[in-house]
C-alpha positions in Angstrom: 100.3 9.8 70.0 104.0 9.3 71.5 105.9 11.9 72.1 108.6 10.1 69.2 105.5 10.6 66.5 104.8 14.8 68.2 108.8 15.0 68.1 108.7 14.6 64.4 105.6 16.2 63.4 107.0 19.2 64.8 110.1 19.0 62.8 108.5 19.0 59.9 106.3 21.3 60.9 109.4 23.6 61.5 111.5 22.4 57.7 107.5 24.0 56.2 108.1 27.0 57.6 111.8 26.9 57.3 110.9 25.9 53.1 108.4 28.5 53.3 110.3 31.7 54.0 113.4 30.6 52.3 110.2 30.3 48.6 109.2 33.8 50.3 112.4 34.9 49.6 113.4 33.6 46.3 109.6 35.4 45.8 111.1 38.9 46.6 114.1 38.4 44.2 112.7 38.0 41.2 111.9 40.3 39.2 108.4 41.9 37.1 111.2 41.1 33.9 111.6 37.6 35.7 107.9 37.2 36.5 107.2 38.2 32.6 109.5 35.4 30.8 108.6 32.8 33.9 105.1 33.0 32.5 105.9 33.0 28.9 107.9 30.3 28.7 105.1 28.7 30.7 102.2 29.8 28.9 104.1 28.5 25.0 105.2 24.9 26.6 101.3 24.7 28.0 99.6 26.4 25.0 101.5 23.3 23.3 100.3 20.4 25.0 96.7 22.0 25.3 96.5 22.6 21.6 98.5 18.9 20.9 96.3 17.1 23.0 93.1 19.2 21.7 93.7 18.5 17.7 93.0 14.6 18.7 89.5 15.6 19.9 87.9 16.1 16.1 90.2 12.8 14.9 88.0 10.6 17.2 84.6 12.4 17.0 83.4 13.7 13.1 81.8 16.8 13.9 84.5 18.4 15.7 86.1 21.6 14.9 89.3 22.7 16.2 89.8 26.7 17.2 93.3 28.4 18.7 92.7 30.8 21.0 94.8 33.9 21.8 94.2 37.6 23.2 93.1 38.4 26.0 91.3 36.3 27.2 94.5 33.5 26.8 96.7 31.0 24.7 95.2 27.8 24.2 92.7 25.8 22.3 88.9 24.9 21.8 86.9 21.8 20.5 82.7 22.8 19.7 79.9 21.1 17.2 76.6 22.4 17.2 74.0 19.2 16.3 70.4 19.4 15.2 68.1 17.0 17.1 65.1 15.6 18.2 64.7 18.0 21.8 61.3 17.4 24.3 58.3 16.5 22.3 59.9 15.0 19.0 60.8 18.6 18.3 64.3 20.0 16.6 66.5 20.8 18.8 70.0 22.2 18.9 72.8 20.3 21.3 76.0 22.3 21.3 79.5 21.0 22.9 82.1 22.4 23.5 85.5 21.9 25.7 88.5 25.2 25.8 91.5 25.1 27.8 93.2 28.6 28.3 96.4 29.8 29.9 95.2 32.9 31.5 97.3 36.3 30.4 100.6 37.5 32.7 99.2 39.8 36.0 100.7 41.1 38.6 98.6 38.6 40.6 102.0 36.6 39.2 100.1 33.4 39.4 99.9 30.6 36.1 96.0 29.8 35.3 95.1 27.7 33.6 91.2 27.8 33.0 88.7 24.9 31.2 85.3 24.6 30.8 83.6 21.9 29.3 80.1 21.2 27.6 78.2 18.0 26.6 74.8 19.0 24.7 74.2 22.2 26.3 75.0 20.8 30.3 78.1 22.6 31.5 79.7 20.0 32.1 83.1 21.3 34.3 84.5 24.8 34.7 87.4 24.6 36.9 90.7 27.5 37.4 93.6 26.1 39.0 96.1 28.0 39.5 99.9 28.7 41.6 101.8 31.6 42.0 104.6 31.9 39.5 107.4 31.9 42.1 106.9 28.0 42.6 104.6 27.2 39.7 105.2 23.3 38.6 104.6 23.4 34.6 104.0 19.5 34.6 101.3 19.3 36.9 99.3 21.7 35.0 100.3 19.5 31.7 98.6 16.9 33.9 95.7 18.9 34.6 95.4 19.5 31.0 95.9 15.5 30.1 93.1 14.8 32.5 90.7 16.8 31.5 91.0 16.3 28.1 90.1 12.6 28.7 87.7 13.1 31.3 86.0 15.2 28.1 86.0 12.4 26.1 84.9 10.2 27.9 81.7 12.1 28.7 80.8 12.3 25.4 81.2 9.2 24.1 78.9 8.3 27.5 76.6 10.5 26.3 73.0 9.3 24.5 73.0 10.9 21.1 
């Protein structure tokens, strides 16, 4: 690595430090009420996205039911179905499938957190909880994750053996 490249990297590190200081200063300026308001705005936007996307699952896979989730667990939705089929040794077995996405309630940590869980035929597919600090949160990133995970669930469910 020549001097010019090292100089550019040093400048970039300095700019990142400056941006971090500015971000920290903005975070200190936000009051508790500002954090609550921001969280509420993001929660409404993201829970609407969750609802709109998840409600498509029952249309594509008959037998799924949609439920709205709200309260101390968060705000969002879930789709689920309970199937009966042949299990090991030909005996009857129950197979449960579910996808649930929620925006966690506001907390003193001042974060925006999305919780996602999915199970297909009694096997957990994923359990994820990404979060970002409210001062720097990007709701568009969460919209992309919601879409991606619901599509992932639909693809895996469609691929599973009946």
